[in-house]
MIKE-464873 format. One line per field, with one value per residue (C-alpha): residue number from 1; residue in one letter; y, x, z. Coordinates in steps of 0.1 Angstrom, whole numbers, padded with zeros to 4 digits. Example, Ala and Ser with C-alpha at 12.3 -4.5 7.8 and 13.67 -1.06 7.14 Angstrom:
! MIKE-464873
k	(1 | 2)
r	(a | s)
Y	(-0045 | -0011)
X	(0123 | 0137)
Z	(0078 | 0071)
! end
This chain:
! MIKE-464873
k	(1 | 2 | 3 | 4 | 5 | 6 | 7 | 8 | 9 | 10 | 11 | 12 | 13 | 14 | 15 | 16 | 17 | 18 | 19 | 20 | 21 | 22 | 23 | 24 | 25 | 26 | 27 | 28 | 29 | 30 | 31 | 32 | 33 | 34 | 35 | 36 | 37 | 38 | 39 | 40 | 41 | 42 | 43 | 44 | 45 | 46 | 47 | 48 | 49 | 50 | 51 | 52 | 53 | 54 | 55 | 56 | 57 | 58 | 59 | 60 | 61 | 62 | 63 | 64 | 65 | 66 | 67 | 68 | 69 | 70 | 71 | 72 | 73 | 74 | 75 | 76 | 77 | 78 | 79 | 80 | 81 | 82 | 83 | 84 | 85 | 86 | 87 | 88 | 89 | 90 | 91 | 92 | 93 | 94 | 95 | 96 | 97 | 98 | 99 | 100 | 101 | 102 | 103 | 104 | 105 | 106 | 107 | 108 | 109 | 110 | 111 | 112 | 113 | 114 | 115 | 116 | 117 | 118 | 119 | 120 | 121 | 122 | 123 | 124 | 125 | 126 | 127 | 128 | 129 | 130 | 131 | 132 | 133 | 134 | 135 | 136 | 137 | 138 | 139 | 140 | 141 | 142 | 143 | 144 | 145 | 146 | 147 | 148 | 149 | 150 | 151 | 152 | 153 | 154 | 155 | 156 | 157 | 158 | 159 | 160 | 161 | 162 | 163 | 164 | 165 | 166 | 167 | 168 | 169 | 170 | 171 | 172 | 173 | 174 | 175 | 176 | 177 | 178 | 179 | 180 | 181 | 182 | 183 | 184 | 185 | 186 | 187 | 188 | 189 | 190 | 191 | 192 | 193 | 194 | 195 | 196 | 197 | 198 | 199 | 200 | 201 | 202 | 203 | 204 | 205 | 206 | 207 | 208 | 209 | 210 | 211 | 212 | 213 | 214 | 215 | 216 | 217 | 218 | 219 | 220 | 221 | 222 | 223 | 224 | 225 | 226 | 227 | 228 | 229 | 230 | 231 | 232 | 233 | 234 | 235 | 236 | 237 | 238 | 239 | 240 | 241 | 242 | 243 | 244 | 245 | 246 | 247 | 248 | 249 | 250 | 251 | 252 | 253 | 254 | 255 | 256 | 257 | 258 | 259 | 260 | 261 | 262 | 263 | 264 | 265 | 266 | 267 | 268 | 269 | 270 | 271 | 272 | 273 | 274 | 275 | 276)
r	(m | n | k | r | k | k | l | s | t | r | n | i | v | f | m | v | l | i | i | i | l | a | i | i | f | i | f | p | f | y | w | i | v | t | g | a | f | k | p | q | n | v | t | i | q | i | p | p | q | w | i | p | k | g | p | t | l | e | n | f | k | s | l | s | r | s | p | l | l | r | w | t | f | n | s | f | f | i | a | f | c | t | m | v | v | v | c | l | t | a | t | m | s | g | y | a | l | a | k | k | r | f | p | g | r | n | i | i | f | w | s | l | i | v | a | m | a | l | p | k | q | v | v | m | i | p | l | f | t | i | l | s | k | l | n | w | i | n | t | y | k | a | l | v | l | p | a | a | g | w | p | f | g | v | f | l | m | k | q | f | s | q | g | v | p | g | e | l | i | e | a | a | k | i | d | g | c | s | e | f | g | i | f | f | k | i | v | l | p | l | v | k | p | g | v | g | a | l | a | i | f | t | f | i | s | s | w | n | d | y | f | m | q | l | i | i | i | r | s | s | k | m | m | t | l | p | l | g | v | a | l | l | q | q | e | f | t | t | n | y | g | v | i | m | a | g | a | a | l | a | s | l | p | m | i | i | i | f | v | c | f | q | k | y | f | t | q | g | i | t | m | g | a | i | k | g)
Y	(0233 | 0229 | 0194 | 0208 | 0234 | 0207 | 0186 | 0215 | 0226 | 0190 | 0188 | 0221 | 0209 | 0176 | 0195 | 0218 | 0189 | 0170 | 0202 | 0206 | 0169 | 0172 | 0202 | 0184 | 0153 | 0173 | 0198 | 0174 | 0167 | 0205 | 0212 | 0186 | 0199 | 0235 | 0227 | 0210 | 0244 | 0263 | 0270 | 0253 | 0284 | 0290 | 0254 | 0256 | 0292 | 0302 | 0314 | 0292 | 0305 | 0290 | 0300 | 0300 | 0335 | 0326 | 0291 | 0273 | 0240 | 0237 | 0209 | 0188 | 0195 | 0183 | 0152 | 0145 | 0141 | 0110 | 0076 | 0087 | 0067 | 0035 | 0040 | 0047 | 0016 | -0006 | 0007 | 0004 | -0031 | -0044 | -0028 | -0039 | -0076 | -0077 | -0064 | -0090 | -0119 | -0109 | -0103 | -0137 | -0158 | -0139 | -0142 | -0180 | -0185 | -0165 | -0183 | -0217 | -0207 | -0193 | -0219 | -0251 | -0275 | -0293 | -0304 | -0276 | -0248 | -0229 | -0234 | -0219 | -0189 | -0181 | -0185 | -0158 | -0136 | -0140 | -0133 | -0100 | -0088 | -0095 | -0066 | -0074 | -0068 | -0100 | -0123 | -0103 | -0124 | -0158 | -0144 | -0130 | -0163 | -0182 | -0157 | -0160 | -0198 | -0195 | -0170 | -0145 | -0115 | -0084 | -0099 | -0090 | -0123 | -0116 | -0084 | -0098 | -0135 | -0132 | -0110 | -0138 | -0150 | -0116 | -0124 | -0092 | -0099 | -0135 | -0122 | -0094 | -0118 | -0144 | -0118 | -0110 | -0147 | -0154 | -0133 | -0154 | -0175 | -0212 | -0220 | -0205 | -0226 | -0258 | -0250 | -0245 | -0279 | -0295 | -0279 | -0295 | -0264 | -0271 | -0255 | -0230 | -0222 | -0216 | -0193 | -0172 | -0171 | -0168 | -0160 | -0135 | -0111 | -0111 | -0102 | -0075 | -0046 | -0065 | -0072 | -0035 | -0024 | -0051 | -0039 | -0004 | -0015 | -0038 | -0014 | 0014 | -0010 | -0024 | 0011 | 0024 | -0007 | 0010 | -0014 | -0045 | -0029 | -0016 | -0051 | -0070 | -0046 | -0045 | -0029 | 0005 | -0011 | -0026 | 0006 | 0018 | 0053 | 0054 | 0042 | 0067 | 0096 | 0086 | 0084 | 0121 | 0129 | 0137 | 0131 | 0167 | 0188 | 0178 | 0194 | 0193 | 0209 | 0179 | 0154 | 0171 | 0170 | 0133 | 0127 | 0146 | 0125 | 0093 | 0101 | 0107 | 0070 | 0063 | 0092 | 0081 | 0045 | 0057 | 0080 | 0053 | 0027 | 0050 | 0035 | 0000 | 0011 | 0028 | 0000 | -0026 | -0010 | -0006 | -0041 | -0056 | -0039 | -0053 | -0089 | -0116)
X	(-0227 | -0252 | -0238 | -0203 | -0214 | -0231 | -0200 | -0178 | -0201 | -0202 | -0164 | -0161 | -0184 | -0166 | -0132 | -0145 | -0158 | -0125 | -0105 | -0128 | -0123 | -0086 | -0084 | -0104 | -0082 | -0049 | -0058 | -0050 | -0016 | -0010 | -0021 | 0004 | 0033 | 0027 | 0021 | 0055 | 0071 | 0049 | 0058 | 0037 | 0016 | 0008 | -0004 | -0032 | -0042 | -0077 | -0083 | -0056 | -0027 | -0031 | 0003 | 0033 | 0045 | 0075 | 0085 | 0109 | 0128 | 0125 | 0100 | 0124 | 0152 | 0130 | 0121 | 0158 | 0164 | 0141 | 0152 | 0139 | 0163 | 0156 | 0118 | 0122 | 0144 | 0119 | 0090 | 0108 | 0122 | 0088 | 0070 | 0096 | 0097 | 0059 | 0057 | 0082 | 0065 | 0029 | 0038 | 0055 | 0029 | -0001 | 0013 | 0019 | -0015 | -0033 | -0016 | -0025 | -0062 | -0064 | -0046 | -0046 | -0075 | -0077 | -0105 | -0117 | -0104 | -0137 | -0142 | -0108 | -0115 | -0148 | -0134 | -0109 | -0137 | -0155 | -0123 | -0119 | -0151 | -0138 | -0121 | -0087 | -0100 | -0121 | -0091 | -0068 | -0075 | -0069 | -0039 | -0024 | -0029 | -0011 | 0018 | 0021 | 0023 | 0050 | 0069 | 0069 | 0056 | 0079 | 0096 | 0097 | 0083 | 0050 | 0046 | 0056 | 0045 | 0008 | 0003 | 0015 | -0020 | -0036 | -0069 | -0070 | -0035 | -0045 | -0077 | -0059 | -0032 | -0058 | -0075 | -0042 | -0032 | -0064 | -0051 | -0020 | -0024 | -0028 | -0009 | 0023 | 0021 | 0014 | 0043 | 0066 | 0056 | 0062 | 0097 | 0104 | 0102 | 0095 | 0066 | 0089 | 0105 | 0070 | 0061 | 0093 | 0101 | 0066 | 0038 | 0057 | 0068 | 0032 | 0016 | 0042 | 0017 | -0004 | 0026 | 0035 | 0000 | 0000 | 0035 | 0022 | -0009 | 0011 | 0038 | 0014 | -0008 | 0021 | 0037 | 0004 | -0006 | -0006 | -0031 | -0011 | 0022 | 0007 | -0004 | 0028 | 0056 | 0067 | 0102 | 0114 | 0140 | 0112 | 0091 | 0080 | 0075 | 0037 | 0041 | 0069 | 0049 | 0020 | 0045 | 0053 | 0020 | 0028 | 0004 | -0006 | 0006 | 0009 | 0034 | 0014 | 0042 | 0065 | 0037 | 0030 | 0067 | 0068 | 0037 | 0051 | 0083 | 0063 | 0044 | 0075 | 0083 | 0048 | 0049 | 0083 | 0070 | 0039 | 0058 | 0083 | 0056 | 0029 | 0030 | 0025 | -0001 | -0023 | -0017 | -0024 | -0057 | -0070 | -0060 | -0074 | -0107 | -0109 | -0098 | -0118)
Z	(-0337 | -0309 | -0303 | -0301 | -0276 | -0254 | -0255 | -0246 | -0218 | -0205 | -0206 | -0187 | -0160 | -0157 | -0155 | -0128 | -0108 | -0112 | -0101 | -0070 | -0061 | -0066 | -0043 | -0016 | -0017 | -0019 | 0008 | 0038 | 0024 | 0018 | 0054 | 0068 | 0047 | 0056 | 0092 | 0094 | 0088 | 0114 | 0150 | 0176 | 0185 | 0148 | 0141 | 0167 | 0162 | 0151 | 0124 | 0108 | 0089 | 0055 | 0042 | 0067 | 0071 | 0092 | 0081 | 0105 | 0105 | 0143 | 0140 | 0119 | 0143 | 0172 | 0151 | 0144 | 0181 | 0181 | 0167 | 0133 | 0112 | 0131 | 0127 | 0090 | 0085 | 0102 | 0082 | 0049 | 0056 | 0067 | 0038 | 0012 | 0025 | 0026 | -0010 | -0023 | -0004 | -0015 | -0051 | -0053 | -0035 | -0051 | -0086 | -0081 | -0065 | -0091 | -0120 | -0104 | -0100 | -0135 | -0155 | -0135 | -0132 | -0098 | -0074 | -0052 | -0074 | -0074 | -0037 | -0030 | -0053 | -0038 | -0003 | -0012 | -0024 | 0009 | 0028 | 0010 | 0026 | 0061 | 0080 | 0094 | 0130 | 0127 | 0122 | 0145 | 0177 | 0161 | 0142 | 0174 | 0192 | 0164 | 0164 | 0202 | 0201 | 0174 | 0196 | 0168 | 0187 | 0183 | 0153 | 0116 | 0107 | 0125 | 0104 | 0070 | 0067 | 0076 | 0045 | 0022 | 0017 | 0010 | -0007 | -0028 | -0042 | -0053 | -0068 | -0088 | -0101 | -0111 | -0133 | -0150 | -0154 | -0172 | -0201 | -0205 | -0238 | -0230 | -0262 | -0249 | -0218 | -0238 | -0262 | -0233 | -0219 | -0252 | -0253 | -0219 | -0198 | -0161 | -0141 | -0125 | -0158 | -0174 | -0145 | -0143 | -0181 | -0196 | -0171 | -0149 | -0178 | -0192 | -0159 | -0151 | -0150 | -0125 | -0103 | -0105 | -0093 | -0066 | -0054 | -0049 | -0031 | -0008 | 0000 | 0009 | 0029 | 0049 | 0054 | 0069 | 0089 | 0122 | 0139 | 0132 | 0141 | 0174 | 0184 | 0174 | 0183 | 0219 | 0220 | 0209 | 0187 | 0165 | 0164 | 0129 | 0116 | 0121 | 0157 | 0163 | 0150 | 0173 | 0202 | 0197 | 0213 | 0249 | 0279 | 0285 | 0255 | 0219 | 0195 | 0163 | 0143 | 0151 | 0144 | 0110 | 0102 | 0110 | 0090 | 0060 | 0061 | 0065 | 0033 | 0012 | 0005 | -0006 | -0030 | -0044 | -0048 | -0066 | -0089 | -0098 | -0105 | -0118 | -0153 | -0140 | -0116 | -0143 | -0168 | -0141 | -0131 | -0166 | -0178 | -0146 | -0152 | -0187 | -0180 | -0163)
! end
């Protein structure tokens, strides 16, 4: 009986801590969403108005007068193409590192581990120099293709590919299946949870990649949603209501992607923690 009481007390304490942490993490999103429906004078007032008393759509109307659709299209196109490229290259690379034996395999793998510890700002100058020499500045290619060798994606898919039974691959070779046939017909369906988790990570990372987009993009036609929302800040006055409306709209695609792929995301994280 005492043991049950201890267990129930422990569960209650854990539940209270989880609820507190959930409120802390959700509160910024709540503040952005509610701020999007507040007039400018209410968004900056002290003490703050926690619940909008007179909600308005004026912020969204002001936002609609900007090139919102173009910004959204650019962000979605870049994030989607990056997600497809990363998932394909990372899955192929992870499969090769996990199941193929060739000279330098361990060196390549540990090089990827070291690269994961490097912040993007370290490689930004040489990357920008290369892109400039290729005349790729202010193009979609410069925002999509550099992510093809994302070390984390290769590492994640290597962990999943290690769980693919070698007997299936050998049986497919005996049946005369080509390497691409083995990859697309056998390996890819088995590592689908990992691909789903990687797709979410890649889409969100590319969608929020403000720093890379700020350096590469030069024209207003190429501008993405994060850059567009930042552009709404004027020189002398800042309309925080419009900025919050833009931030709320910018977060919607990420929420939709996560909800649609939540099953694969959870399954991918748990399986990736077990494997390897």
